[in-house]
N, C-alpha and C positions, 0 to 999 in steps of 0.2 A: 470452420467455427462452429462452437455451439452457438444454436438458434437463441436458446435464453438471455445469452449474453449480449448480442447484437440487438435484441430489441430491447434489452434494459437499457442499452447505452443510448439507443435512439430515444427511450423515452425520459432519459436524464437531459437531453438536449431539447427535448420537446419543453418540458418543465421549466429549462434555464430560459430559453427562449420567451414562453410566455410568461414567467415573472419579471423579466426584462422590459416586457412592452406593459406591463401593470394589469395583464387580464386574468382573471379568475378561472379557475376549472370550469364554474358554473357558465360564465360568460363564452368559453373555447367550446364547450359542450353545445350551446346556444348556437353560436357561429358556424358550427359543424353539422347540426342538427344529429349529433351522436349524443349517446345519453352521457351523463354525469360519472356515472359508474364505470363506463366505457374508458373516459378521459382519466379518469382517476387509476383506472388498471393499467393503463398505457405508462402513466409517468410513475408508477410506483414500482419497486425493486420485484416485481411480480412479473412470470411469465405471460405475458399478453400479447398473441401475434394479432397482425392486421394486415391489410394489402398495401401495396405500393401506392393505390389509388386513396386511400384514408391518409398516408402520409403526406400525399399531395394536397389533399383537403385541408388538412392540419396546417400546413405550411400556406396556403392561401388565406386561411382564417388569421393565421399570426402574421399576415403582410410580410414572409419572408421566402427565401428561395429552399426547395427542399434539401437543395447541398448543405443548408445550415443545421439540418437536422440528422445529418448522418456523420457517424465519426470520420475523422480525416486520418486517423493514424489506426496501426493493426491493434487489436484488443486481443489481450491473451488471458486466458483464466488462470485464476489464482489456483494452483494447487499446494498443499500442505504435506510435509513429510517430516517425521522424528529423525532426526540423524545423530548418531552416537560419534562424537569427536575422537573417542578413543579406539574403537575396533572397526569404525566406518559403516556399521550396521544401518541401513535404512528403511523405513516403513511408511508408505501413504496412508494418510489418514483423510477422512471427510472433512469436506470444506467447512461444515458447522463447525465439527470439534477444532478445527485448524483454526478459524476465525476466534473463537472462544478462546482458546489457548493464546494468541496472540494479543488480544486485549487484556488477558491475565498478566502477562508478561510485560504489557505496556504501563501497569498499574504497580507490578512488582519488581520491575526491571530485569529480572533475571527467573527463569522456571526451567528447572530441570528435573529429568525422569530417569528412573533407573532403566539401564538398558537390558533386555531380557537376554542378549547375546554374551556380553561380556561382564554382567552385573555390576558395571559401574554407574556411577550418578553422572553422566554424561550425554544423556539424550536431550536435544534441544530441537525447538520447532525451526523449520526453515521454509521458505517457499522456493 
């Protein structure tokens, strides 16, 4: 599993638990003796690595179990591909471009590209 994904998922669970307890990031930083920027980085969708001991300290500060801050189901990395329904041509695309294309598709309902293989307008995004 990609380290970035697991750290990001743990960060989301920490943020959720903190908000449910009505604790600000500033207060959590104070309770754990970590900097505000360290807590903010853990909770944001940026890769911030930290130790198991750090996770234990955060769980204690939130008055919860460390188990509540660890994902309980498998985490899958989103991979995007452009797929031609006509000739079955498939190409992987960077996640940033895939996410952008997915967002545009949500707004426009459908977005197709011309396939470089068969030259038909039948290339669509898929995960």
